[in-house]
N, C-alpha and C positions, 0 to 999 in steps of 0.2 A: 977305248975311251967311251964313257957313257954317252948316250944320245942326249942332245939338247931338247928343249921343249919343241922347237920347230922340227927336229928330226923325228921325235915321237909322233907328232901330228902327221908328218909325211908317211911314216910307217903305218899309221892307222888308216890313212887314205887308201892304202893298198888293199884294204878289206872291202872297199866300196865296189859295187857292181852297177852296170848300166840299168837304169830304171828303178833303182832303190829309192825308198823314202827313208831319210836318215835324220834322227834327232841328234843335235849337237848340244851337249851340256856345257856347263860353265868351265872356263879355264882352257887347258890345252885343246879340248875338243872343238872349240870355236876356231882354232887355227887350221883344222882339217880342211875347211872350205878353200884354203889357199892351194891345196894339193890335189884337187879333183882333176883327173886326167882330161886333157883336151878331147872333145868329142863325146865324153861320157855325160849322160843325162841323169842327174841326181836331184831329187827334190829335198831341200833342207827344211827341217821342222825345228821350231824353237818351243821350249816348254811354256813360254809366256803367251802362246797363241798365234803363231805364224807358221804357215806351210808354204814352201816354194819361195823363200826369200832369196834375194840376190847378194852380191858381194858387198864388202865394206865400201861406203861412198868415198868419193874424192873429197879432199878438204874443201869446205865451203858449201858442199852439197848435202850435208848431214840433215836429217829430219829427226829431232829428238823423240818423236813418237814411234819411230821404227827402230826397235832394238831387239837384240837376241837375248838369250838367257843370261849372258854375262854383262848385260846392259851396254853393249857396244852397238853403235849405230850400224844398220844394214840398209840395203836398198829393197824397194818393192819391185816386183816383176809383174807383167800383165796377168800371170797365172797365180799370183800370191793370194792366199786365203787367210782370213782372220777369224779367230774364235776365242772362247774363254780358255784360261789355263786349265780349268777342270776338264774341258773337252780335250785339250792337248794331252794331259796325262792319261785320259781314258784311251786315246789313240795308242799311246805307248804300251800301257798295261794290257790293253785288249789285243795286242799282237798285230795292229794295223800298220806299224812302222817296221821296216825291214831290219834296221840296225839302229841301236841307241849307243852313242859314244858318250860316256860319262867320266867325270873325274871321280876319284875315290880317296877317302881317308884311309880305309882299310878294305882288303879283300881276303876272305878265308879260302883255304884250299878246296873247299866244297862248293865255292861259287857264291857265298854270302857276301853282301855288299853293305858297307857302312860309309855313307858320304855326308853325314851330319853329326852334330854333337848336341849335348844337352845345354840349352842356353844358361849362361851364368856359371857353368861348371868349368873349373880349370882344366885346360888341355895342354899336354906337353908339346914341345916344338915338333911338329910332324915331319919336318925335313930330316931329322936324325933318327926317328923311330922307324922300325920296319913297317911297311904297309901290307906286305904279303905275310899272312899269319895262318897258324893252324886253326884258330878261331878268333873272330872279331871281338874286341873288348868294348867297342863303341856300340851305341844302339843301331840295330840293323835297319837299313833302308829297304832291303829285299833279301829274302832267304833263297839261296840256290838260284840266283838270277844271272850270274856272270858266266860268259862262255870263253872269254879271252881277256888277258891282261897284258897291256903294253906298258913297260916301265922304261926307265932310262938305261937299264941293264940288259933287257931282253924281252921276249914275248913268251907268254905261257898260255897253254890251252887248259880249260877246265872241263873234265868229263863229268857232267852233272848226273848222268844216268848211273854210271858205275862208281863215281866218286874219284877224287884225286886231281892233282895238277901236274902238268907235264911241261917242261921247258921245250919250246919249239924253235927258238932262235936267240942267239946271243948278239948283242950290239957289237960292232967291230972293236976289237981290242979288249973286250971284257972277258974275264976268265970265269970258269965255273966256280972256282974257289971264292972269287969276289961276290958272285951271286949268293952262294951259300952263306957267306959272312953277313950279308945284308938282308937276308930273308929268313923268317921264322917258320914259313910254310914248308911242309914236306912235299917234294915234287920229284917226278920221274925225269930221268935224263935219257933221251934216245941215244943209241949207239952212234948216230951220225954227228953228234956234237962232241 
């Protein structure tokens, strides 16, 4: 059975390491903060200019000025830093963030990422179109920038140096045939799967 949004977030949290600085993008990535293991120190960064923000506030304690990239209210910690979104993106693009977890509309087998569309242009329903492709058809957000893809069906590694995508893990109950029928990317399958 494919993973739910919460299960994908929980799986993504397994990629966190103690001491990491982690950018959480919009959508499923914001849920990852719910699955940080106890005792692990991770500094969360938001594209809109917060570093070291805390968990979602309790009802009634929300501050509308403290929001993550998905416009959800978060809490401030004694170590929280604030800065411009330009500085925030410079931190990510400059390699000062250990891990960026982003949602994607499309990912190509070479690691190209498309997570935006042309304003005013008609876009098909993305929930039925394959998101893992040989080549992205939408405008690229970044070329050769993705290392790993976590979908509802499984986990894929991308070898940016040598090229190619490899299936790393299947979601429980998902078959290889199911992944092949819902993916347009070419990918390697290890003998262990």
